[in-house]
A tleap script that builds the chain and sets N, CA, C and O, in Angstrom:
source leaprc.protein.ff14SB
mol = sequence {
  NMET ASN TRP ASP ARG VAL GLU GLY ASN TRP
  LYS GLN PHE THR GLY GLN ALA ARG GLN GLN
  TRP GLY LYS LEU THR ASP ASN ASP LEU GLN
  LYS ALA ALA GLY ARG ARG ASP GLN LEU VAL
  GLY ILE ILE GLN GLU ARG TYR GLY ILE ALA
  LYS ASP GLU ALA GLU ARG GLN ALA ASN ASP
  TRP ALA ASP ALA LEU LYS GLU GLU GLU LYS
  VAL GLU LYS SER GLY ARG ALA GLY ASN CPHE
}
set mol.1.N position { 71.283 101.279 194.503 }
set mol.1.CA position { 69.991 101.587 195.093 }
set mol.1.C position { 69.655 100.486 196.092 }
set mol.1.O position { 69.972 99.315 195.888 }
set mol.2.N position { 69.027 100.883 197.136 }
set mol.2.CA position { 68.595 99.971 198.172 }
set mol.2.C position { 67.501 99.052 197.612 }
set mol.2.O position { 66.547 99.521 196.991 }
set mol.3.N position { 67.648 97.746 197.836 }
set mol.3.CA position { 66.677 96.806 197.275 }
set mol.3.C position { 65.298 96.951 197.888 }
set mol.3.O position { 64.301 96.619 197.246 }
set mol.4.N position { 65.219 97.444 199.124 }
set mol.4.CA position { 63.898 97.706 199.706 }
set mol.4.C position { 63.173 98.762 198.881 }
set mol.4.O position { 61.962 98.691 198.672 }
set mol.5.N position { 63.938 99.737 198.422 }
set mol.5.CA position { 63.360 100.801 197.603 }
set mol.5.C position { 62.949 100.275 196.223 }
set mol.5.O position { 61.904 100.650 195.690 }
set mol.6.N position { 63.784 99.405 195.657 }
set mol.6.CA position { 63.437 98.785 194.369 }
set mol.6.C position { 62.141 98.001 194.523 }
set mol.6.O position { 61.234 98.108 193.697 }
set mol.7.N position { 62.064 97.213 195.592 }
set mol.7.CA position { 60.871 96.397 195.811 }
set mol.7.C position { 59.639 97.283 196.007 }
set mol.7.O position { 58.567 96.987 195.479 }
set mol.8.N position { 59.793 98.353 196.757 }
set mol.8.CA position { 58.666 99.244 197.022 }
set mol.8.C position { 58.170 99.985 195.793 }
set mol.8.O position { 57.002 100.365 195.718 }
set mol.9.N position { 59.055 100.188 194.836 }
set mol.9.CA position { 58.696 100.919 193.611 }
set mol.9.C position { 58.806 100.026 192.376 }
set mol.9.O position { 59.081 100.505 191.276 }
set mol.10.N position { 58.594 98.763 192.562 }
set mol.10.CA position { 58.838 97.787 191.502 }
set mol.10.C position { 58.080 98.100 190.218 }
set mol.10.O position { 58.636 97.959 189.128 }
set mol.11.N position { 56.837 98.518 190.324 }
set mol.11.CA position { 56.048 98.792 189.112 }
set mol.11.C position { 56.698 99.883 188.265 }
set mol.11.O position { 56.609 99.854 187.038 }
set mol.12.N position { 57.346 100.835 188.910 }
set mol.12.CA position { 58.030 101.902 188.182 }
set mol.12.C position { 59.289 101.389 187.487 }
set mol.12.O position { 59.702 101.930 186.462 }
set mol.13.N position { 59.892 100.350 188.047 }
set mol.13.CA position { 61.163 99.858 187.522 }
set mol.13.C position { 61.036 98.695 186.544 }
set mol.13.O position { 62.036 98.283 185.955 }
set mol.14.N position { 59.836 98.158 186.357 }
set mol.14.CA position { 59.701 96.989 185.487 }
set mol.14.C position { 60.088 97.281 184.044 }
set mol.14.O position { 60.658 96.421 183.372 }
set mol.15.N position { 59.790 98.472 183.564 }
set mol.15.CA position { 60.174 98.825 182.188 }
set mol.15.C position { 61.684 98.825 182.017 }
set mol.15.O position { 62.207 98.360 181.004 }
set mol.16.N position { 62.380 99.354 183.022 }
set mol.16.CA position { 63.843 99.368 182.968 }
set mol.16.C position { 64.405 97.954 183.094 }
set mol.16.O position { 65.416 97.626 182.472 }
set mol.17.N position { 63.752 97.124 183.896 }
set mol.17.CA position { 64.192 95.737 184.023 }
set mol.17.C position { 64.007 95.007 182.689 }
set mol.17.O position { 64.846 94.200 182.289 }
set mol.18.N position { 62.906 95.301 182.018 }
set mol.18.CA position { 62.642 94.668 180.720 }
set mol.18.C position { 63.681 95.102 179.682 }
set mol.18.O position { 64.095 94.303 178.842 }
set mol.19.N position { 64.102 96.373 179.743 }
set mol.19.CA position { 65.149 96.840 178.831 }
set mol.19.C position { 66.465 96.130 179.116 }
set mol.19.O position { 67.199 95.770 178.196 }
set mol.20.N position { 66.753 95.936 180.380 }
set mol.20.CA position { 68.005 95.290 180.771 }
set mol.20.C position { 68.011 93.806 180.401 }
set mol.20.O position { 69.004 93.290 179.888 }
set mol.21.N position { 66.902 93.133 180.665 }
set mol.21.CA position { 66.805 91.691 180.423 }
set mol.21.C position { 65.578 91.414 179.553 }
set mol.21.O position { 64.495 91.125 180.061 }
set mol.22.N position { 65.761 91.506 178.265 }
set mol.22.CA position { 64.668 91.365 177.306 }
set mol.22.C position { 63.972 90.018 177.309 }
set mol.22.O position { 62.839 89.906 176.843 }
set mol.23.N position { 64.631 89.001 177.826 }
set mol.23.CA position { 64.017 87.670 177.844 }
set mol.23.C position { 63.012 87.494 178.975 }
set mol.23.O position { 62.280 86.504 179.004 }
set mol.24.N position { 62.970 88.440 179.903 }
set mol.24.CA position { 62.034 88.316 181.014 }
set mol.24.C position { 60.626 88.665 180.555 }
set mol.24.O position { 60.416 89.650 179.846 }
set mol.25.N position { 59.684 87.860 180.960 }
set mol.25.CA position { 58.283 88.069 180.599 }
set mol.25.C position { 57.588 88.919 181.671 }
set mol.25.O position { 58.131 89.147 182.751 }
set mol.26.N position { 56.389 89.376 181.349 }
set mol.26.CA position { 55.591 90.093 182.350 }
set mol.26.C position { 55.380 89.218 183.573 }
set mol.26.O position { 55.434 89.697 184.706 }
set mol.27.N position { 55.142 87.946 183.344 }
set mol.27.CA position { 54.931 87.013 184.449 }
set mol.27.C position { 56.200 86.902 185.310 }
set mol.27.O position { 56.119 86.863 186.538 }
set mol.28.N position { 57.366 86.851 184.662 }
set mol.28.CA position { 58.631 86.798 185.400 }
set mol.28.C position { 58.781 88.026 186.292 }
set mol.28.O position { 59.130 87.918 187.467 }
set mol.29.N position { 58.512 89.189 185.715 }
set mol.29.CA position { 58.668 90.432 186.469 }
set mol.29.C position { 57.656 90.519 187.601 }
set mol.29.O position { 57.968 91.013 188.685 }
set mol.30.N position { 56.454 90.042 187.350 }
set mol.30.CA position { 55.437 90.029 188.388 }
set mol.30.C position { 55.831 89.077 189.515 }
set mol.30.O position { 55.643 89.382 190.693 }
set mol.31.N position { 56.377 87.925 189.141 }
set mol.31.CA position { 56.807 86.944 190.127 }
set mol.31.C position { 57.952 87.485 190.976 }
set mol.31.O position { 57.993 87.242 192.182 }
set mol.32.N position { 58.864 88.202 190.372 }
set mol.32.CA position { 60.009 88.754 191.104 }
set mol.32.C position { 59.545 89.812 192.098 }
set mol.32.O position { 60.041 89.873 193.223 }
set mol.33.N position { 58.597 90.642 191.683 }
set mol.33.CA position { 58.009 91.678 192.548 }
set mol.33.C position { 59.062 92.520 193.266 }
set mol.33.O position { 58.835 92.984 194.383 }
set mol.34.N position { 60.207 92.715 192.626 }
set mol.34.CA position { 61.243 93.560 193.193 }
set mol.34.C position { 62.151 92.875 194.187 }
set mol.34.O position { 63.100 93.481 194.685 }
set mol.35.N position { 61.871 91.613 194.482 }
set mol.35.CA position { 62.710 90.877 195.421 }
set mol.35.C position { 63.984 90.427 194.715 }
set mol.35.O position { 63.934 89.720 193.709 }
set mol.36.N position { 65.104 90.839 195.245 }
set mol.36.CA position { 66.400 90.591 194.617 }
set mol.36.C position { 66.634 89.103 194.369 }
set mol.36.O position { 67.024 88.713 193.269 }
set mol.37.N position { 66.399 88.270 195.383 }
set mol.37.CA position { 66.659 86.840 195.243 }
set mol.37.C position { 65.814 86.207 194.147 }
set mol.37.O position { 66.288 85.349 193.402 }
set mol.38.N position { 64.551 86.638 194.053 }
set mol.38.CA position { 63.663 86.122 193.005 }
set mol.38.C position { 64.137 86.566 191.628 }
set mol.38.O position { 64.181 85.769 190.691 }
set mol.39.N position { 64.493 87.840 191.512 }
set mol.39.CA position { 64.956 88.369 190.234 }
set mol.39.C position { 66.230 87.651 189.789 }
set mol.39.O position { 66.361 87.276 188.624 }
set mol.40.N position { 67.156 87.462 190.710 }
set mol.40.CA position { 68.411 86.766 190.388 }
set mol.40.C position { 68.118 85.364 189.883 }
set mol.40.O position { 68.699 84.935 188.886 }
set mol.41.N position { 67.229 84.644 190.550 }
set mol.41.CA position { 66.886 83.285 190.128 }
set mol.41.C position { 66.265 83.243 188.737 }
set mol.41.O position { 66.564 82.350 187.944 }
set mol.42.N position { 65.415 84.194 188.449 }
set mol.42.CA position { 64.757 84.245 187.144 }
set mol.42.C position { 65.764 84.603 186.045 }
set mol.42.O position { 65.746 84.014 184.964 }
set mol.43.N position { 66.633 85.562 186.327 }
set mol.43.CA position { 67.677 85.918 185.355 }
set mol.43.C position { 68.554 84.702 185.080 }
set mol.43.O position { 68.870 84.394 183.931 }
set mol.44.N position { 68.936 84.029 186.136 }
set mol.44.CA position { 69.770 82.829 186.030 }
set mol.44.C position { 69.104 81.786 185.133 }
set mol.44.O position { 69.745 81.205 184.258 }
set mol.45.N position { 67.844 81.563 185.356 }
set mol.45.CA position { 67.088 80.565 184.598 }
set mol.45.C position { 66.931 80.966 183.129 }
set mol.45.O position { 67.203 80.165 182.234 }
set mol.46.N position { 66.492 82.208 182.880 }
set mol.46.CA position { 66.225 82.647 181.509 }
set mol.46.C position { 67.489 82.738 180.653 }
set mol.46.O position { 67.461 82.439 179.460 }
set mol.47.N position { 68.593 83.152 181.270 }
set mol.47.CA position { 69.819 83.376 180.505 }
set mol.47.C position { 70.836 82.249 180.645 }
set mol.47.O position { 71.881 82.276 179.995 }
set mol.48.N position { 70.544 81.265 181.481 }
set mol.48.CA position { 71.445 80.126 181.643 }
set mol.48.C position { 72.818 80.540 182.157 }
set mol.48.O position { 73.841 80.056 181.673 }
set mol.49.N position { 72.836 81.438 183.139 }
set mol.49.CA position { 74.104 81.918 183.675 }
set mol.49.C position { 74.230 81.507 185.135 }
set mol.49.O position { 73.253 81.107 185.769 }
set mol.50.N position { 75.439 81.610 185.656 }
set mol.50.CA position { 75.702 81.256 187.044 }
set mol.50.C position { 75.062 82.273 187.984 }
set mol.50.O position { 74.820 83.423 187.617 }
set mol.51.N position { 74.797 81.819 189.198 }
set mol.51.CA position { 74.158 82.678 190.180 }
set mol.51.C position { 74.983 83.932 190.448 }
set mol.51.O position { 74.422 85.023 190.545 }
set mol.52.N position { 76.299 83.800 190.570 }
set mol.52.CA position { 77.120 84.970 190.867 }
set mol.52.C position { 77.071 85.999 189.737 }
set mol.52.O position { 77.128 87.202 189.992 }
set mol.53.N position { 76.966 85.538 188.500 }
set mol.53.CA position { 76.841 86.459 187.358 }
set mol.53.C position { 75.475 87.149 187.381 }
set mol.53.O position { 75.381 88.350 187.130 }
set mol.54.N position { 74.431 86.399 187.678 }
set mol.54.CA position { 73.087 86.989 187.765 }
set mol.54.C position { 73.031 88.010 188.897 }
set mol.54.O position { 72.408 89.062 188.749 }
set mol.55.N position { 73.668 87.715 190.013 }
set mol.55.CA position { 73.722 88.659 191.129 }
set mol.55.C position { 74.479 89.922 190.737 }
set mol.55.O position { 74.062 91.029 191.079 }
set mol.56.N position { 75.581 89.761 190.025 }
set mol.56.CA position { 76.365 90.913 189.579 }
set mol.56.C position { 75.522 91.801 188.677 }
set mol.56.O position { 75.507 93.022 188.829 }
set mol.57.N position { 74.813 91.171 187.725 }
set mol.57.CA position { 73.970 91.940 186.809 }
set mol.57.C position { 72.873 92.692 187.563 }
set mol.57.O position { 72.612 93.860 187.273 }
set mol.58.N position { 72.235 92.034 188.521 }
set mol.58.CA position { 71.167 92.666 189.292 }
set mol.58.C position { 71.716 93.839 190.108 }
set mol.58.O position { 71.087 94.894 190.186 }
set mol.59.N position { 72.876 93.651 190.706 }
set mol.59.CA position { 73.483 94.735 191.489 }
set mol.59.C position { 73.903 95.897 190.605 }
set mol.59.O position { 73.702 97.058 190.960 }
set mol.60.N position { 74.487 95.585 189.449 }
set mol.60.CA position { 74.882 96.638 188.510 }
set mol.60.C position { 73.666 97.428 188.038 }
set mol.60.O position { 73.722 98.650 187.908 }
set mol.61.N position { 72.576 96.727 187.786 }
set mol.61.CA position { 71.348 97.374 187.347 }
set mol.61.C position { 70.811 98.306 188.439 }
set mol.61.O position { 70.421 99.438 188.155 }
set mol.62.N position { 70.792 97.827 189.685 }
set mol.62.CA position { 70.315 98.657 190.794 }
set mol.62.C position { 71.211 99.875 190.978 }
set mol.62.O position { 70.721 100.968 191.262 }
set mol.63.N position { 72.519 99.696 190.820 }
set mol.63.CA position { 73.452 100.823 190.911 }
set mol.63.C position { 73.185 101.841 189.805 }
set mol.63.O position { 73.245 103.048 190.037 }
set mol.64.N position { 72.891 101.353 188.610 }
set mol.64.CA position { 72.584 102.251 187.489 }
set mol.64.C position { 71.294 103.029 187.762 }
set mol.64.O position { 71.189 104.199 187.395 }
set mol.65.N position { 70.319 102.391 188.399 }
set mol.65.CA position { 69.088 103.084 188.767 }
set mol.65.C position { 69.396 104.218 189.741 }
set mol.65.O position { 68.829 105.307 189.642 }
set mol.66.N position { 70.297 103.950 190.679 }
set mol.66.CA position { 70.670 104.959 191.660 }
set mol.66.C position { 71.328 106.151 190.969 }
set mol.66.O position { 71.034 107.301 191.293 }
set mol.67.N position { 72.219 105.873 190.017 }
set mol.67.CA position { 72.891 106.948 189.281 }
set mol.67.C position { 71.887 107.749 188.461 }
set mol.67.O position { 71.960 108.977 188.402 }
set mol.68.N position { 70.957 107.055 187.836 }
set mol.68.CA position { 69.915 107.710 187.034 }
set mol.68.C position { 69.071 108.624 187.914 }
set mol.68.O position { 68.708 109.728 187.507 }
set mol.69.N position { 68.766 108.164 189.105 }
set mol.69.CA position { 67.969 108.956 190.036 }
set mol.69.C position { 68.735 110.214 190.471 }
set mol.69.O position { 68.143 111.286 190.597 }
set mol.70.N position { 70.035 110.084 190.698 }
set mol.70.CA position { 70.857 111.237 191.072 }
set mol.70.C position { 70.838 112.290 189.968 }
set mol.70.O position { 70.716 113.484 190.241 }
set mol.71.N position { 70.960 111.841 188.724 }
set mol.71.CA position { 70.957 112.762 187.583 }
set mol.71.C position { 69.618 113.475 187.498 }
set mol.71.O position { 69.569 114.685 187.276 }
set mol.72.N position { 68.529 112.732 187.672 }
set mol.72.CA position { 67.201 113.336 187.607 }
set mol.72.C position { 67.022 114.371 188.708 }
set mol.72.O position { 66.480 115.449 188.463 }
set mol.73.N position { 67.472 114.054 189.916 }
set mol.73.CA position { 67.338 114.987 191.034 }
set mol.73.C position { 68.167 116.242 190.807 }
set mol.73.O position { 67.712 117.349 191.096 }
set mol.74.N position { 69.372 116.077 190.296 }
set mol.74.CA position { 70.215 117.264 190.064 }
set mol.74.C position { 69.639 118.131 188.952 }
set mol.74.O position { 69.780 119.354 188.986 }
set mol.75.N position { 69.002 117.521 187.983 }
set mol.75.CA position { 68.364 118.279 186.900 }
set mol.75.C position { 67.152 119.052 187.410 }
set mol.75.O position { 66.903 120.178 186.981 }
set mol.76.N position { 66.409 118.449 188.315 }
set mol.76.CA position { 65.231 119.118 188.886 }
set mol.76.C position { 65.634 120.240 189.833 }
set mol.76.O position { 64.917 121.232 189.960 }
set mol.77.N position { 66.758 120.092 190.487 }
set mol.77.CA position { 67.194 121.107 191.465 }
set mol.77.C position { 67.424 122.457 190.790 }
set mol.77.O position { 67.235 123.500 191.415 }
set mol.78.N position { 67.829 122.445 189.528 }
set mol.78.CA position { 68.080 123.696 188.822 }
set mol.78.C position { 66.845 124.311 188.189 }
set mol.78.O position { 66.930 125.375 187.575 }
set mol.79.N position { 65.712 123.665 188.327 }
set mol.79.CA position { 64.477 124.145 187.694 }
set mol.79.C position { 63.576 124.855 188.694 }
set mol.79.O position { 62.502 124.353 189.025 }
set mol.80.N position { 63.996 125.998 189.169 }
set mol.80.CA position { 63.170 126.770 190.111 }
set mol.80.C position { 62.406 127.835 189.406 }
set mol.80.O position { 61.659 128.581 190.039 }
savepdb mol mol.pdb
quit
């Protein structure tokens, strides 16, 4: 998923982010505000992992959101 889209719809995605990274607080998610670089830094800090690993996790999560959205759209397309 495009990070501009994640940032624009951040409030909708915070629940999914919390499921992915349970150690993130409401304040962490608010601070990130959908910005990839901020989210990566917070993940790195909370989980004590390297930046490249935090980036991989953030990208994988965004990709999973994109796949989830595709499934939802295909399910709605058949509901006429």
